[in-house]
N, C-alpha and C positions, 0 to 999 in steps of 0.2 A: 740553341745558342750557336751550334756549329755553323748554321747558315749565315749568321752575322759575320763570322770570321772569314767565310768564303767570299762574302760580298765586298769586303774592304780591298783585298787584292784585285778583285775584278774591276773595281772602280779605278784603282791605280793603273791597271793594264789598259783600260779604255782611255784614260788620260794620256798615257804614253803613245798609244796608237793614233790619237788625235793631234799629236804634236805638230804634224804638217798642216793642220787646218788653221783657219783664221782664228784669232783670239776670241772674236764674238761667238763663233760656232762652238769653240771649245767651252766657253763660259756657259752657253745655253745648254749644251749637251750635259755638262757637269751638273748644272742646276736640275735638269730633268732626272738624272740618275740619283742625285741626292734626295729629291722629293720622293722618288720611288722607294729608296732605302728607308726613308722616314716612315712611309706608310707600312712597309713590311715590318719594321721594328715595332710599330704600334700594335700590329696584329699579334706579334710574338708576345709582347707584354700582356695583352689581354688574355691570350691563351694560357700563359703561365699563371696569371691571377685566377682565372676560372678553375684551373687544375688544383691550385692550392686551396680554394674555397670548397671543393667537393669533400663531403664527409665520408664517402664510401657508399657501399650498397645500403639500401633501405630495408630494414627488417619488416616485412609486411605483417608479421604477427604482433608487433609492438608499436609500430609507427602511429603517430597521431594523424588525424585527417589532414592537417596542415602539411605534415611531412610527406604524406602520400601525394597530395596535390602539387608538391614541389617537383615530383617526377614529371618529365615532359608529357604533355597531352593527357594527364590524368584529371578527369573532371571531378567536381565535388560529389556528384552522384556515384562515381566509381569508387572514390575514397570511402564513402559511407558503405558501399556494398562490400568492399574489401574488409572493413572493420566488422561488418555484420556476419561475414562468412568465416571468421576466425574460429579455431586455429587451422593453419594450413600445414600440410606435410612437405609440400614443395611449391615453388612459385608457379609451376605450370597449371596448378589447380585454378588459377585465375581464369584461364581459358576454358577449362572443363566446366567451371561454374558459370560460364558466360558473363563474367565481369568485364573482360576485355577480349578484343579480337586477337586472332593468332598474329596478325601483322603488328598490332600495337605491342603485344607481348614480346615479339621478336626484337623490337626496338628497345624495350625496357629490360629485357632479361638480365643483362649484365649489371643493372642498377638495383636489382632486388635480390634479397636473400630471405631464408626462413631459418629462424633459430628457435 
């Protein structure tokens, strides 16, 4: 949200700096800046929405196949292998049991827990 408040004074400053320009160039430049601000605001809103929708880390000892497949790049076969390999003492056992590669595990590590 901080970026939004920084963008508003920047727009005003640019408009003041353009005061010596022709009205058409000021209008065009202002329209370009406004369009850019609109795109950025949309990205911020999407990011906030995605953050609010996240449930937190997935417990690999209790999650359903559907919940496991909701993790990025987890295939249906991997979800079934995770379920078949339960219980786990820690999430790194997914690599030790060759259910996922080290690089995939590194990407997902913060999104998984064991309880």
